[in-house]
Backbone as CSV, one residue per row, in Angstrom:
resi,resn,N_x,N_y,N_z,CA_x,CA_y,CA_z,C_x,C_y,C_z
1,UNK,-13.397,-37.227,-10.872,-12.431,-36.293,-10.272,-13.146,-35.006,-9.847
2,UNK,-12.871,-34.581,-8.639,-13.423,-33.295,-8.184,-12.476,-32.167,-8.589
3,UNK,-13.078,-31.059,-9.015,-12.269,-29.907,-9.331,-12.796,-28.670,-8.599
4,UNK,-11.892,-27.710,-8.368,-12.235,-26.491,-7.655,-11.614,-25.311,-8.375
5,UNK,-12.244,-24.159,-8.208,-11.638,-22.902,-8.625,-11.296,-22.141,-7.358
6,UNK,-10.012,-21.800,-7.221,-9.550,-21.142,-5.983,-8.757,-19.903,-6.362
7,UNK,-9.110,-18.779,-5.771,-8.373,-17.545,-5.990,-7.290,-17.416,-4.929
8,UNK,-6.021,-17.351,-5.404,-4.878,-17.277,-4.481,-4.382,-15.864,-4.304
9,UNK,-3.737,-15.585,-3.188,-3.162,-14.294,-2.824,-4.266,-13.239,-2.665
10,UNK,-5.386,-13.638,-2.103,-6.483,-12.712,-1.776,-7.295,-13.374,-0.685
11,UNK,-8.078,-12.600,0.041,-8.961,-13.152,1.024,-10.436,-13.024,0.616
12,UNK,-10.674,-12.725,-0.642,-12.062,-12.596,-1.120,-12.177,-13.180,-2.534
13,UNK,-13.355,-13.733,-2.861,-13.557,-14.269,-4.237,-13.383,-13.129,-5.283
14,UNK,-12.920,-13.561,-6.441,-12.776,-12.684,-7.615,-11.628,-11.684,-7.460
15,UNK,-10.755,-11.919,-6.492,-9.498,-11.166,-6.427,-8.348,-12.115,-6.645
16,UNK,-7.147,-11.628,-6.517,-5.973,-12.483,-6.637,-5.863,-13.164,-7.975
17,UNK,-5.298,-14.390,-7.929,-5.012,-15.147,-9.152,-5.741,-16.486,-9.068
18,UNK,-6.675,-16.726,-9.998,-7.432,-17.971,-9.938,-6.622,-19.163,-10.475
19,UNK,-6.840,-20.319,-9.862,-6.228,-21.553,-10.315,-7.257,-22.639,-10.329
20,UNK,-7.123,-23.562,-11.272,-7.898,-24.811,-11.179,-7.174,-25.765,-10.289
21,UNK,-7.927,-26.532,-9.483,-7.334,-27.512,-8.593,-8.138,-28.805,-8.753
22,UNK,-7.476,-29.886,-9.113,-8.139,-31.168,-9.322,-7.632,-32.143,-8.279
23,UNK,-8.575,-32.695,-7.482,-8.234,-33.691,-6.444,-8.385,-35.088,-7.096
24,UNK,-7.287,-35.803,-7.159,-7.328,-37.127,-7.780,-7.718,-38.190,-6.733
25,UNK,-8.502,-39.167,-7.159,-8.903,-40.242,-6.250,-8.276,-41.559,-6.649
26,UNK,-7.154,-41.513,-7.377,-6.447,-42.701,-7.766,-4.989,-42.609,-7.300
27,UNK,-4.271,-43.729,-7.420,-2.867,-43.773,-6.962,-1.907,-43.263,-8.023
28,UNK,-2.391,-42.912,-9.190,-1.518,-42.438,-10.236,-2.132,-41.243,-10.928
29,UNK,-1.286,-40.429,-11.559,-1.797,-39.302,-12.309,-2.447,-39.770,-13.603
30,UNK,-3.438,-39.056,-14.075,-3.976,-39.379,-15.419,-2.894,-39.184,-16.507
31,UNK,-3.213,-39.621,-17.726,-2.288,-39.410,-18.813,-2.101,-37.893,-19.036
32,UNK,-0.871,-37.547,-19.438,-0.558,-36.141,-19.626,-1.530,-35.461,-20.601
33,UNK,-1.914,-36.173,-21.663,-2.821,-35.571,-22.624,-4.124,-35.183,-21.987
34,UNK,-4.659,-36.026,-21.082,-5.901,-35.702,-20.414,-5.752,-34.535,-19.482
35,UNK,-4.641,-34.482,-18.713,-4.449,-33.339,-17.811,-4.326,-32.033,-18.596
36,UNK,-3.663,-32.100,-19.775,-3.555,-30.926,-20.579,-4.946,-30.520,-21.130
37,UNK,-5.746,-31.477,-21.507,-7.106,-31.183,-22.008,-7.952,-30.550,-20.896
38,UNK,-7.811,-31.044,-19.659,-8.586,-30.480,-18.548,-8.144,-29.064,-18.276
39,UNK,-6.817,-28.829,-18.290,-6.302,-27.448,-18.063,-6.799,-26.504,-19.151
40,UNK,-6.838,-26.992,-20.393,-7.338,-26.154,-21.484,-8.834,-25.864,-21.347
41,UNK,-9.565,-26.848,-20.825,-11.014,-26.677,-20.649,-11.293,-25.700,-19.516
42,UNK,-10.509,-25.777,-18.408,-10.736,-24.851,-17.305,-10.230,-23.456,-17.617
43,UNK,-9.202,-23.337,-18.478,-8.754,-22.087,-19.029,-8.058,-21.135,-18.031
44,UNK,-7.607,-21.653,-16.959,-6.864,-20.787,-16.041,-5.376,-20.864,-16.400
45,UNK,-4.606,-19.922,-15.878,-3.205,-19.903,-16.254,-2.510,-21.178,-15.828
46,UNK,-2.880,-21.729,-14.685,-2.412,-23.050,-14.287,-3.529,-23.830,-13.580
47,UNK,-3.478,-25.126,-13.787,-4.320,-26.078,-13.064,-3.437,-27.104,-12.377
48,UNK,-3.662,-27.288,-11.090,-2.893,-28.235,-10.287,-3.618,-29.545,-10.137
49,UNK,-2.901,-30.639,-10.324,-3.447,-31.989,-10.139,-2.782,-32.583,-8.918
50,UNK,-3.581,-32.938,-7.870,-3.017,-33.348,-6.610,-3.259,-34.808,-6.369
51,UNK,-2.150,-35.506,-6.072,-2.196,-36.908,-5.645,-1.825,-36.945,-4.171
52,UNK,-2.701,-37.477,-3.316,-2.518,-37.488,-1.873,-1.913,-38.793,-1.431
53,UNK,-0.784,-38.720,-0.731,-0.143,-39.903,-0.162,-0.590,-40.093,1.303
54,UNK,-0.684,-38.962,2.014,-1.157,-38.972,3.425,-1.558,-37.548,3.724
55,UNK,-1.907,-37.254,4.970,-2.315,-35.884,5.337,-1.076,-34.981,5.424
56,UNK,0.090,-35.530,5.241,1.310,-34.723,5.334,2.173,-34.776,4.061
57,UNK,1.738,-35.554,3.078,2.584,-35.749,1.896,1.701,-35.808,0.644
58,UNK,2.100,-34.997,-0.354,1.342,-34.879,-1.589,2.294,-34.744,-2.770
59,UNK,1.770,-35.114,-3.951,2.479,-34.866,-5.210,1.549,-33.990,-6.048
60,UNK,2.159,-32.963,-6.702,1.373,-32.057,-7.533,2.067,-31.866,-8.866
61,UNK,1.247,-31.925,-9.941,1.724,-31.553,-11.282,0.901,-30.395,-11.772
62,UNK,1.494,-29.526,-12.560,0.909,-28.246,-12.933,0.836,-28.144,-14.482
63,UNK,-0.332,-27.705,-14.972,-0.474,-27.560,-16.418,-1.075,-26.210,-16.757
64,UNK,-0.456,-25.522,-17.711,-1.111,-24.363,-18.336,-2.014,-24.882,-19.431
65,UNK,-2.774,-24.022,-20.085,-3.593,-24.484,-21.226,-2.766,-25.049,-22.386
66,UNK,-1.429,-24.841,-22.361,-0.588,-25.279,-23.495,0.475,-26.307,-23.138
67,UNK,0.916,-26.339,-21.862,2.028,-27.216,-21.552,2.088,-27.439,-20.034
68,UNK,2.838,-28.479,-19.674,3.156,-28.732,-18.277,4.297,-27.857,-17.841
69,UNK,4.260,-27.286,-16.620,5.369,-26.551,-16.037,5.787,-27.228,-14.754
70,UNK,7.037,-26.988,-14.335,7.564,-27.699,-13.203,6.934,-27.259,-11.869
71,UNK,6.581,-26.005,-11.765,6.082,-25.484,-10.478,5.238,-24.274,-10.726
72,UNK,4.228,-24.070,-9.900,3.426,-22.866,-9.960,3.113,-22.424,-8.528
73,UNK,3.559,-21.229,-8.147,3.385,-20.772,-6.790,1.965,-20.545,-6.408
74,UNK,1.215,-19.819,-7.243,-0.179,-19.470,-6.846,-1.053,-20.712,-6.838
75,UNK,-0.804,-21.658,-7.749,-1.598,-22.892,-7.728,-1.272,-23.754,-6.523
76,UNK,-0.032,-23.675,-6.010,0.305,-24.422,-4.798,-0.355,-23.787,-3.583
77,UNK,-0.338,-22.436,-3.531,-1.051,-21.767,-2.413,-2.524,-22.142,-2.449
78,UNK,-3.124,-22.111,-3.644,-4.537,-22.492,-3.793,-4.765,-23.922,-3.390
79,UNK,-3.871,-24.831,-3.772,-4.029,-26.246,-3.488,-4.030,-26.541,-1.980
80,UNK,-3.049,-25.974,-1.258,-2.940,-26.301,0.141,-3.947,-25.539,1.001
81,UNK,-4.412,-24.389,0.539,-5.556,-23.766,1.186,-6.759,-24.641,1.062
82,UNK,-6.997,-25.170,-0.147,-8.133,-26.059,-0.375,-8.002,-27.332,0.455
83,UNK,-6.816,-27.968,0.442,-6.620,-29.197,1.214,-6.897,-28.987,2.676
84,UNK,-6.455,-27.840,3.193,-6.731,-27.507,4.608,-8.237,-27.409,4.853
85,UNK,-8.930,-26.744,3.976,-10.400,-26.557,4.181,-11.163,-27.839,3.958
86,UNK,-10.637,-28.769,3.220,-11.283,-30.057,2.987,-10.900,-31.064,4.105
87,UNK,-10.080,-30.639,5.031,-9.655,-31.506,6.117,-8.662,-32.557,5.701
88,UNK,-7.941,-32.317,4.616,-7.022,-33.298,4.044,-5.549,-32.969,4.346
89,UNK,-5.297,-31.783,4.845,-3.908,-31.407,5.185,-3.916,-30.317,6.254
90,UNK,-2.939,-30.369,7.122,-2.762,-29.331,8.104,-1.315,-29.312,8.543
91,UNK,-0.827,-28.135,8.948,0.525,-28.024,9.438,1.572,-28.170,8.340
92,UNK,2.763,-28.593,8.684,3.852,-28.685,7.745,3.736,-29.947,6.884
93,UNK,3.723,-29.767,5.573,3.527,-30.847,4.644,4.699,-30.942,3.655
94,UNK,4.836,-32.096,3.058,5.834,-32.327,2.003,5.141,-32.351,0.676
95,UNK,5.622,-31.558,-0.289,5.014,-31.516,-1.615,6.032,-31.918,-2.642
96,UNK,5.748,-32.984,-3.387,6.657,-33.441,-4.462,6.239,-32.744,-5.754
97,UNK,7.157,-32.062,-6.379,6.924,-31.410,-7.676,8.042,-31.764,-8.637
98,UNK,7.874,-31.423,-9.906,8.951,-31.638,-10.873,10.139,-30.725,-10.612
99,UNK,9.923,-29.662,-9.829,11.023,-28.745,-9.486,11.720,-29.183,-8.211
100,UNK,11.276,-30.305,-7.612,11.878,-30.799,-6.357,10.857,-30.899,-5.249
101,UNK,11.298,-31.358,-4.093,10.449,-31.511,-2.928,10.439,-30.216,-2.146
102,UNK,9.218,-29.751,-1.779,9.064,-28.451,-1.107,8.326,-28.695,0.209
103,UNK,8.653,-27.821,1.174,7.928,-27.771,2.442,6.826,-26.717,2.340
104,UNK,5.610,-27.107,2.678,4.456,-26.185,2.623,3.765,-26.195,3.989
105,UNK,3.470,-25.001,4.475,2.677,-24.873,5.735,1.232,-24.637,5.358
106,UNK,0.391,-25.624,5.593,-1.049,-25.554,5.238,-1.860,-24.944,6.344
107,UNK,-2.733,-24.019,6.010,-3.593,-23.356,6.998,-4.354,-22.265,6.362
108,UNK,-4.904,-21.354,7.167,-5.644,-20.201,6.623,-4.717,-19.302,5.787
109,UNK,-3.461,-19.260,6.181,-2.416,-18.643,5.371,-1.416,-19.738,5.011
110,UNK,-1.111,-19.843,3.756,-0.209,-20.887,3.291,1.143,-20.279,2.988
111,UNK,2.191,-20.877,3.495,3.583,-20.471,3.165,4.293,-21.662,2.577
112,UNK,4.939,-21.429,1.446,5.600,-22.535,0.756,7.069,-22.191,0.479
113,UNK,7.909,-23.167,0.710,9.326,-23.064,0.350,9.463,-23.199,-1.139
114,UNK,10.213,-22.325,-1.752,10.409,-22.386,-3.208,11.689,-23.175,-3.517
115,UNK,11.809,-23.552,-4.777,13.032,-24.173,-5.239,14.233,-23.262,-5.013
116,UNK,15.409,-23.837,-4.770,16.599,-23.036,-4.478,16.823,-22.037,-5.580
117,UNK,16.844,-20.729,-5.265,16.938,-19.709,-6.291,18.342,-19.530,-6.815
118,UNK,18.470,-19.001,-8.011,19.757,-18.687,-8.590,19.555,-17.701,-9.755
119,UNK,20.611,-17.016,-10.092,20.594,-16.160,-11.295,21.091,-17.067,-12.449
120,UNK,20.251,-17.200,-13.446,20.567,-18.084,-14.582,21.462,-17.364,-15.585
121,UNK,21.174,-16.076,-15.868,21.927,-15.376,-16.889,21.700,-13.898,-16.769
122,UNK,22.641,-13.107,-17.198,22.478,-11.647,-17.327,22.246,-11.376,-18.830
123,UNK,21.292,-10.474,-19.095,20.939,-10.168,-20.471,21.597,-8.856,-20.840
124,UNK,22.639,-8.918,-21.657,23.401,-7.730,-21.986,22.690,-6.851,-23.013
125,UNK,22.114,-7.493,-24.052,21.455,-6.775,-25.104,19.991,-6.620,-24.705
126,UNK,19.592,-5.423,-24.287,18.255,-5.258,-23.795,17.329,-4.484,-24.730
127,UNK,17.820,-4.162,-25.908,17.008,-3.380,-26.864,15.789,-4.161,-27.271
128,UNK,15.928,-5.454,-27.521,14.761,-6.284,-27.893,13.745,-6.357,-26.744
129,UNK,14.246,-6.390,-25.514,13.355,-6.420,-24.332,12.552,-5.158,-24.269
130,UNK,13.216,-4.012,-24.435,12.521,-2.700,-24.428,11.495,-2.635,-25.544
131,UNK,11.872,-3.054,-26.735,10.967,-2.986,-27.882,9.731,-3.882,-27.655
132,UNK,9.932,-5.046,-27.029,8.833,-5.946,-26.773,7.834,-5.338,-25.754
133,UNK,8.358,-4.506,-24.863,7.508,-3.852,-23.858,6.986,-2.485,-24.308
134,UNK,7.528,-1.998,-25.433,7.116,-0.690,-25.934,7.583,0.486,-25.093
135,UNK,8.851,0.350,-24.547,9.399,1.408,-23.690,10.707,1.858,-24.237
136,UNK,11.170,3.030,-23.723,12.442,3.608,-24.200,13.649,3.202,-23.390
137,UNK,13.424,2.824,-22.116,14.578,2.494,-21.302,14.192,1.811,-20.001
138,UNK,15.194,1.354,-19.278,15.049,0.590,-18.067,15.642,1.348,-16.885
139,UNK,15.477,0.771,-15.680,16.095,1.325,-14.483,17.608,1.375,-14.707
140,UNK,18.204,2.528,-14.467,19.599,2.725,-14.864,20.600,2.001,-13.974
141,UNK,20.166,1.574,-12.775,21.111,0.988,-11.815,20.970,-0.539,-11.644
142,UNK,20.008,-1.134,-12.307,19.732,-2.554,-12.114,19.813,-3.310,-13.426
143,UNK,20.377,-4.506,-13.407,20.501,-5.252,-14.660,19.245,-6.032,-14.992
144,UNK,19.061,-6.396,-16.275,18.076,-7.345,-16.666,18.727,-8.724,-16.521
145,UNK,18.083,-9.571,-15.718,18.643,-10.922,-15.496,17.532,-11.950,-15.579
146,UNK,17.918,-13.168,-15.829,16.972,-14.277,-15.753,17.246,-14.985,-14.410
147,UNK,16.206,-15.050,-13.589,16.329,-15.626,-12.240,15.429,-16.886,-12.150
148,UNK,15.832,-17.777,-11.321,15.123,-19.072,-11.196,14.724,-19.291,-9.724
149,UNK,13.479,-19.733,-9.533,13.082,-20.262,-8.242,11.961,-21.272,-8.465
150,UNK,12.266,-22.227,-9.302,11.307,-23.232,-9.764,11.024,-23.103,-11.220
151,UNK,11.009,-21.854,-11.728,10.892,-21.530,-13.126,11.852,-20.388,-13.418
152,UNK,12.294,-20.289,-14.685,13.180,-19.192,-15.082,12.361,-18.044,-15.627
153,UNK,12.568,-16.854,-15.085,11.826,-15.664,-15.513,12.776,-14.471,-15.705
154,UNK,12.470,-13.636,-16.673,13.217,-12.392,-16.837,12.836,-11.470,-15.697
155,UNK,13.834,-10.857,-15.037,13.638,-9.784,-14.065,13.938,-8.462,-14.786
156,UNK,12.897,-7.632,-14.940,13.045,-6.449,-15.771,12.653,-5.203,-14.924
157,UNK,13.650,-4.400,-14.520,13.382,-3.216,-13.701,13.008,-2.010,-14.523
158,UNK,11.921,-1.377,-14.173,11.482,-0.148,-14.900,11.799,1.075,-14.057
159,UNK,11.915,2.235,-14.674,12.320,3.456,-13.945,11.250,3.987,-12.991
160,UNK,9.961,3.720,-13.228,8.906,4.298,-12.379,7.599,3.561,-12.573
161,UNK,6.644,3.854,-11.664,5.354,3.162,-11.724,4.554,3.509,-12.942
162,UNK,4.629,4.771,-13.399,3.892,5.179,-14.572,4.237,4.311,-15.788
163,UNK,5.513,4.112,-15.976,5.997,3.279,-17.079,5.390,1.864,-16.982
164,UNK,5.388,1.341,-15.765,4.830,-0.009,-15.543,3.348,-0.052,-15.870
165,UNK,2.609,0.940,-15.428,1.154,0.929,-15.560,0.673,1.075,-16.970
166,UNK,1.417,1.776,-17.808,0.956,2.069,-19.174,1.594,1.161,-20.238
167,UNK,2.243,0.104,-19.824,2.869,-0.804,-20.804,1.874,-1.321,-21.847
168,UNK,2.337,-1.393,-23.058,1.579,-1.990,-24.146,2.432,-3.095,-24.770
169,UNK,2.561,-4.243,-24.100,3.506,-5.265,-24.525,3.126,-5.945,-25.822
170,UNK,4.123,-6.309,-26.589,3.977,-7.065,-27.816,4.087,-8.544,-27.436
171,UNK,2.969,-9.249,-27.364,2.995,-10.609,-26.865,3.762,-11.557,-27.764
172,UNK,3.704,-11.377,-29.055,4.458,-12.245,-29.935,5.945,-12.077,-29.745
173,UNK,6.371,-10.819,-29.531,7.807,-10.542,-29.311,8.262,-11.156,-27.993
174,UNK,7.432,-11.021,-26.945,7.777,-11.559,-25.625,7.868,-13.100,-25.721
175,UNK,6.928,-13.727,-26.431,6.954,-15.150,-26.567,8.244,-15.600,-27.294
176,UNK,8.640,-14.845,-28.305,9.839,-15.216,-29.054,11.109,-15.074,-28.169
177,UNK,11.157,-14.042,-27.381,12.344,-13.826,-26.549,12.423,-14.825,-25.413
178,UNK,11.291,-15.119,-24.763,11.322,-16.103,-23.681,11.654,-17.500,-24.240
179,UNK,11.170,-17.804,-25.425,11.537,-19.081,-26.019,13.016,-19.173,-26.330
180,UNK,13.590,-18.071,-26.831,15.006,-18.044,-27.142,15.882,-18.318,-25.929
181,UNK,15.455,-17.771,-24.784,16.248,-17.892,-23.546,15.758,-19.028,-22.649
182,UNK,14.795,-19.795,-23.108,14.231,-20.900,-22.324,13.701,-20.398,-20.978
183,UNK,12.987,-19.284,-21.040,12.376,-18.687,-19.849,10.843,-18.725,-19.974
184,UNK,10.176,-18.505,-18.868,8.720,-18.585,-18.843,8.073,-17.220,-19.078
185,UNK,8.585,-16.177,-18.417,7.860,-14.902,-18.466,8.794,-13.696,-18.414
186,UNK,8.206,-12.552,-18.719,8.750,-11.236,-18.421,8.150,-10.826,-17.110
187,UNK,8.950,-10.727,-16.031,8.457,-10.277,-14.734,8.949,-8.815,-14.582
188,UNK,8.096,-7.868,-14.765,8.445,-6.463,-14.879,8.025,-5.767,-13.583
189,UNK,8.901,-4.928,-13.048,8.591,-4.320,-11.746,9.101,-2.864,-11.667
190,UNK,8.505,-2.156,-10.702,8.962,-0.778,-10.399,8.712,-0.524,-8.921
191,UNK,9.512,0.382,-8.370,9.360,0.747,-6.959,8.359,1.914,-6.854
192,UNK,7.576,1.891,-5.726,6.566,2.905,-5.572,6.670,3.725,-4.312
193,UNK,7.548,3.329,-3.373,7.669,4.065,-2.088,6.317,4.207,-1.401
194,UNK,5.570,3.118,-1.360,4.197,3.167,-0.793,3.909,2.025,0.163
195,UNK,4.969,1.410,0.683,4.795,0.312,1.640,4.971,-1.070,1.018
196,UNK,4.819,-1.159,-0.333,5.089,-2.410,-0.991,6.557,-2.461,-1.410
197,UNK,7.119,-3.637,-1.408,8.506,-3.745,-1.913,8.601,-3.318,-3.355
198,UNK,7.617,-3.747,-4.144,7.562,-3.305,-5.552,6.162,-3.632,-6.095
199,UNK,5.815,-2.934,-7.168,4.640,-3.274,-7.979,5.117,-4.053,-9.158
200,UNK,4.381,-5.120,-9.535,4.891,-6.022,-10.607,3.792,-6.353,-11.605
201,UNK,4.210,-6.705,-12.809,3.369,-7.273,-13.839,4.096,-8.478,-14.442
202,UNK,3.380,-9.480,-14.855,4.025,-10.716,-15.347,3.331,-11.117,-16.674
203,UNK,4.159,-11.309,-17.723,3.648,-11.693,-19.036,4.296,-13.001,-19.475
204,UNK,3.460,-14.021,-19.743,3.957,-15.329,-20.124,3.189,-15.847,-21.379
205,UNK,3.192,-15.139,-22.462,2.412,-15.533,-23.631,2.855,-16.862,-24.262
206,UNK,4.142,-17.205,-24.077,4.635,-18.466,-24.642,3.878,-19.665,-24.061
207,UNK,3.351,-19.510,-22.850,2.636,-20.591,-22.168,1.109,-20.290,-22.126
208,UNK,0.659,-19.393,-23.021,-0.755,-19.139,-23.094,-1.284,-18.223,-22.026
209,UNK,-0.425,-17.466,-21.384,-0.818,-16.585,-20.285,-0.351,-15.152,-20.611
210,UNK,-1.194,-14.356,-21.310,-0.774,-13.007,-21.688,-0.328,-12.172,-20.460
211,UNK,-1.122,-12.184,-19.390,-0.732,-11.498,-18.149,-1.333,-12.286,-16.978
212,UNK,-0.552,-12.341,-15.894,-0.978,-13.112,-14.698,-1.121,-12.110,-13.533
213,UNK,-2.163,-12.358,-12.727,-2.464,-11.380,-11.658,-1.690,-11.637,-10.359
214,UNK,-1.086,-12.827,-10.212,-0.239,-13.109,-9.061,0.634,-14.298,-9.405
215,UNK,1.945,-14.169,-9.174,2.895,-15.173,-9.629,3.867,-15.509,-8.510
216,UNK,3.662,-16.624,-7.857,4.473,-16.989,-6.710,5.920,-17.233,-7.082
217,UNK,6.162,-18.082,-8.098,7.528,-18.430,-8.469,8.333,-17.215,-8.919
218,UNK,7.703,-16.391,-9.728,8.422,-15.209,-10.257,8.708,-14.206,-9.132
219,UNK,7.799,-14.054,-8.195,8.075,-13.113,-7.101,9.120,-13.671,-6.128
220,UNK,9.186,-14.991,-6.023,10.266,-15.592,-5.232,11.621,-15.297,-5.921
221,UNK,11.634,-15.490,-7.237,12.861,-15.164,-7.986,13.196,-13.704,-7.885
222,UNK,12.192,-12.848,-7.884,12.405,-11.401,-7.752,13.015,-11.078,-6.384
223,UNK,12.518,-11.740,-5.315,13.054,-11.512,-3.988,14.547,-11.826,-3.954
224,UNK,14.919,-12.948,-4.534,16.314,-13.337,-4.577,17.152,-12.332,-5.425
225,UNK,16.591,-11.961,-6.568,17.248,-10.977,-7.437,17.494,-9.658,-6.669
226,UNK,16.469,-9.181,-5.936,16.616,-7.928,-5.199,17.649,-8.082,-4.081
227,UNK,17.713,-9.261,-3.460,18.763,-9.494,-2.467,20.164,-9.427,-3.088
228,UNK,20.275,-10.080,-4.246,21.575,-10.083,-4.929,21.997,-8.699,-5.406
229,UNK,21.011,-7.857,-5.723,21.288,-6.492,-6.152,21.488,-5.540,-5.009
230,UNK,21.271,-5.992,-3.767,21.437,-5.161,-2.597,20.232,-4.282,-2.260
231,UNK,19.053,-4.591,-2.838,17.873,-3.761,-2.593,17.027,-4.294,-1.438
232,UNK,17.264,-5.511,-0.993,16.656,-6.031,0.243,17.765,-6.678,1.077
233,UNK,17.575,-6.784,2.372,18.583,-7.344,3.253,18.702,-8.851,3.066
234,UNK,19.758,-9.414,3.666,19.922,-10.867,3.575,18.785,-11.648,4.187
235,UNK,18.135,-11.087,5.196,16.937,-11.672,5.774,15.855,-10.614,5.700
236,UNK,14.866,-10.804,4.840,13.852,-9.775,4.621,12.480,-10.400,4.399
237,UNK,11.474,-9.685,4.743,10.113,-10.006,4.340,9.637,-8.957,3.335
238,UNK,9.097,-9.431,2.229,8.679,-8.519,1.139,7.218,-8.695,0.831
239,UNK,6.626,-7.663,0.266,5.252,-7.743,-0.250,5.225,-7.114,-1.647
240,UNK,4.644,-7.852,-2.579,4.553,-7.410,-3.951,3.095,-7.237,-4.353
241,UNK,2.785,-6.118,-4.942,1.420,-5.853,-5.406,1.387,-6.139,-6.903
242,UNK,0.493,-7.038,-7.281,0.390,-7.449,-8.672,-1.081,-7.523,-9.080
243,UNK,-1.327,-7.472,-10.377,-2.688,-7.633,-10.857,-3.494,-6.368,-10.925
244,UNK,-2.924,-5.227,-10.614,-3.667,-3.965,-10.657,-4.242,-3.674,-12.017
245,UNK,-3.440,-3.876,-13.039,-3.866,-3.552,-14.409,-5.003,-4.481,-14.887
246,UNK,-5.170,-5.592,-14.210,-6.167,-6.575,-14.572,-7.437,-6.444,-13.753
247,UNK,-7.442,-5.521,-12.800,-8.565,-5.396,-11.890,-8.658,-6.515,-10.880
248,UNK,-7.550,-7.248,-10.644,-7.509,-8.357,-9.691,-6.275,-8.135,-8.786
249,UNK,-6.273,-7.092,-7.955,-5.092,-6.821,-7.136,-4.761,-7.983,-6.200
250,UNK,-3.502,-8.347,-6.185,-3.031,-9.482,-5.384,-1.854,-9.031,-4.549
251,UNK,-1.770,-9.535,-3.333,-0.605,-9.245,-2.469,0.132,-10.564,-2.243
252,UNK,1.354,-10.599,-2.723,2.185,-11.785,-2.612,3.252,-11.515,-1.518
253,UNK,3.243,-12.305,-0.466,4.254,-12.156,0.599,5.406,-13.101,0.350
254,UNK,6.626,-12.671,0.589,7.784,-13.512,0.489,8.694,-13.313,1.699
255,UNK,9.540,-14.294,1.946,10.525,-14.197,3.020,11.804,-14.880,2.513
256,UNK,12.917,-14.170,2.674,14.192,-14.760,2.250,15.115,-14.878,3.437
257,UNK,15.848,-15.986,3.489,16.814,-16.263,4.572,18.228,-15.992,4.092
258,UNK,19.149,-16.013,5.036,20.567,-15.708,4.728,21.126,-16.637,3.650
259,UNK,20.677,-17.900,3.680,21.218,-18.857,2.710,20.543,-18.775,1.345
260,UNK,19.618,-17.798,1.188,18.944,-17.603,-0.079,17.620,-18.362,-0.197
261,UNK,17.297,-19.174,0.781,16.023,-19.898,0.734,14.857,-18.902,0.730
262,UNK,13.898,-19.060,-0.141,12.769,-18.149,-0.257,11.453,-18.871,0.011
263,UNK,10.626,-18.195,0.768,9.257,-18.692,1.036,8.261,-17.690,0.428
264,UNK,7.194,-18.227,-0.109,6.117,-17.405,-0.677,4.818,-17.767,0.007
265,UNK,3.987,-16.792,0.327,2.781,-17.088,1.002,1.612,-16.143,0.719
266,UNK,0.497,-16.541,1.234,-0.706,-15.709,1.093,-1.940,-16.490,1.489
267,UNK,-3.053,-15.826,1.369,-4.352,-16.442,1.668,-5.002,-16.826,0.349
268,UNK,-6.220,-17.388,0.423,-6.923,-17.765,-0.782,-8.437,-17.785,-0.481
269,UNK,-9.205,-17.901,-1.546,-10.668,-17.969,-1.476,-11.183,-19.029,-2.429
270,UNK,-12.008,-19.955,-1.938,-12.589,-21.002,-2.790,-13.812,-20.413,-3.477
271,UNK,-13.845,-20.470,-4.789,-14.928,-19.793,-5.558,-15.977,-20.792,-6.040
272,UNK,-15.553,-21.974,-6.486,-16.489,-22.923,-7.047,-15.906,-24.318,-6.963
273,UNK,-16.825,-25.330,-7.077,-16.377,-26.723,-7.124,-17.322,-27.498,-8.022
274,UNK,-16.829,-28.627,-8.552,-17.653,-29.460,-9.422,-17.001,-30.797,-9.625
275,UNK,-17.531,-31.567,-10.584,-17.035,-32.890,-10.891,-16.725,-33.002,-12.368
276,UNK,-15.600,-33.599,-12.675,-15.174,-33.813,-14.070,-15.652,-35.213,-14.500
277,UNK,-16.431,-35.257,-15.585,-16.931,-36.522,-16.085,-16.054,-36.916,-17.274
278,UNK,-14.848,-37.404,-16.990,-13.925,-37.800,-18.042,-13.318,-39.156,-17.636
279,UNK,-12.868,-39.905,-18.640,-12.224,-41.162,-18.393,-10.746,-40.937,-18.127
280,UNK,-10.223,-41.621,-17.113,-8.823,-41.516,-16.790,-8.010,-42.572,-17.523
């Protein structure tokens, strides 16, 4: 099996969010245990395993170092950027995932349709959320909600950028809260009035990812959340700056349509490639 390291949501190596990408040369996926072992060995927040049906149709499964997840935005961007550069995909493609079938535009810039978004729940008791983030309060006009666009994530609005930048999160507490609500991450954001729709940070310790530098699914969910809260129009293009605190700034572009369909996109950079010497 060939594997690659691809940085998504950046146009240069060592920026954005790195993903492992494994190109399978068989008609079936390896055993789940093996894919989990490979993801743990590569140690990235997600590793994508790609099964190719044709130049226009693919199946992808995604593994963190601890578990399989239904969908990963940045690993999908990385995968289709790689497939385009390997001459294996171009133009509009169909991608089968555990979160459903998605349309992906493969090219130098990849745009992917996300799973149909929705608000899963409103979180009334927010004291535990604040304590887990080590803060005194939240944005006074916006609710804490769990939103879904392939994965369920907490949408947590902060009052200002300074609060976002100096967070000292309690990872054990965040893991416990996300487990309780069957969510993946705390997606924490603040407005900066600087040309970006928002600055964001994402914490997913329950899945072995203390902080992620770019998160496609969570930013798609955030786009829908902001539309529902009236902070973006029914048809809007958004840009989210993420990864600043990690020294890996990433720009995640999204687009939302009137019917709520969300697309996430960006560029990528291939950093390394190699071969896995394991039995399937």
